[in-house]
N, C-alpha and C positions, 0 to 999 in steps of 0.2 A: 511598585506594588509589593508591600511587605507581606510575607506569608510564612507559615510554618511548614517545613519540609514534611512530606509524607514518609512514614516509616513502613517498610514492607514486612518487617518481622513481627509486628503485633497488630491485630485488627482493632479498629475502633469499636467501642461498645455502642450498639444501636438497638432499637427495638427489633429490627429484623435479625440481628445477631442473637438476641435473646430468643426470638421465635425459632431460629435455626437450632439453637441449643436444645430447646424443649422437643423439637421434632427429631433431633439426633437421638435423644433417649428413646423415642418411639421407634426409630429405625434409622440406622446409620446410612444406609443406601439412599433413603429419601433426603437426608441432609446433604449428602454429596451431590445429589441431583439438583437440589435447590441452589447450592453454592455454584455449581457449574452453570446453571441457567442464569443466575444473577450475573456471573462473569460475562456470559455471552451477550446479555442485554447491555451491560455497561461498556463492553468492548465495541459493540455495534454502534452505540450512541456516540462514543468518543470518536470513532472513525468517521462517522457521518458529520460530526461537528467540524473536525479538521478538514475533511474533504470539501465542505462548503467554502472554506477559505481558498483552497487550491483551485477549485472550479471557478470561483469568481475571479481569481487572479488571471488564469489562462484565458477566460472568456473575454477579458479586456483586449486581448490580442487576436480575437477571432478564431480561437482554437477550442477544441473539446479537451477534456482531461486525457482521453485516450490518444488523441493526436499529439498532445504535449508529451505524453509518456514516450511515444516513438521518437520524437525529436530529441528529448532529453537522453534517451538511451544511445542514440546515434551520436549525439554531441559528446557524451562522455566515453563511449566505447569505440567509436569509429564505425565504418561500414559493417553491417551484420547481415548474415543470411536471413531471409524472411522467417525461416523456422526458428532461428535463434531469437529473433526479435519477438516472435509470437510467444515464446517461453518467457522472455524477459518481462513482457507487459501483460501476460496472462489473458490473452484473447484467443479466439479460435483462429484456425488458418484462414478461413474466409474473412474473419474480422480484420486480420492484419493486412490482407490483400486490399480490402475496402479502404482501410485507413491510409495505407501507402498510396493508393490511387488518389485519394482526396488531397494528400500532402503533395503529391506529384502535380496535381492540377493547380495547386497554390504556388508551385515553383520552389518548394522548400526541400523536397526529397527527390532523388532520382534512383532508378534501378540500374544496377550494373551486372554484367555477366560474371559468372563464376568460372575462372579458367579451368578448374579441376572437374567441374560437373556442369555440363551444358543445360541440365534441367533446373539447376539452382540459380537463384538470383540474389544479389546483395541489394540492400537499401542503404543509401548514403545521403548525407546532407548535401545540398547544393550550396554554393557560396552564400546565397540569400538565406538559406536555412541556418548556416553557421552564424551569419551576422545577426539574425533574429535571436537565436538562442544566446549568443554572447551578450546581447543587449538585455534580454528579459530574465535570464536564469538567475543572476545575482539578486534581483528584486524578488523573484519567486522564492528563492531560498530564505531570504529574510522574512517573507510572509509566513512561510511554514514554521520557521523558528518562533515567530511571534505567536502563531496558533498553538504551538506546543509549549509555550512559556509558562503554562500552569504547573509544569514540573521543572525542578532544577536540572542542571546538566547531569548531575549524578543520578537523579531519579530517571531521567530519560535513558541513560545507559543501562540502568537496572531494568527498566521496562523493555528495552530492546532485547536484552538477554532473555528475560522471561518469555516474551512473545516469540522469540526465535525458537526457544525450547518447546513452547506450546505448538507452534506451527509444524515443527519437525515431527513431534510425537503424533499429531493429528494426521499428518501426511502418511505416516507409516501404517495407520489403521485402515483396514478395508472399509469402504462405505457400507453402511447398513443401518439397521434400526436399533442396534445395541442390545438385542435380546440374546445374542449368541456369545 
């Protein structure tokens, strides 16, 4: 597929850009809000489109995307405390417990005691879990790369840097309605 690389330093001229420019003259804050809302919509749609590929891939193996996230984290990081695993895959503590229970029932994950803290538990892949991830992860990675193939490798690196900056800045803000 032949395509022209996206340049991030100059926006394309579109009707909405023209509309944004005329609104900016009416009020710069309104233009900033419109741009931010447009980014939010585009970001959400892009994430949903790529997620559909990931979800379809892991569903072929009888897994949900959250179960796969746990398996993938344990595959690449080794045994993790349930709290660490919770933070890695961005679910509630009850959610990680439920997911680990499901993966334990499938024979893919086991809980291990923490020698330093009797209250804490590690989640670890079983040999069957390691074998499954060793078999399916390379194909999964190729599928994600294919889904993100609309951007060149350089553009993907730029998008990663921009989104990391965006995520860190948003994480530093207190939640609220933006009126203060």
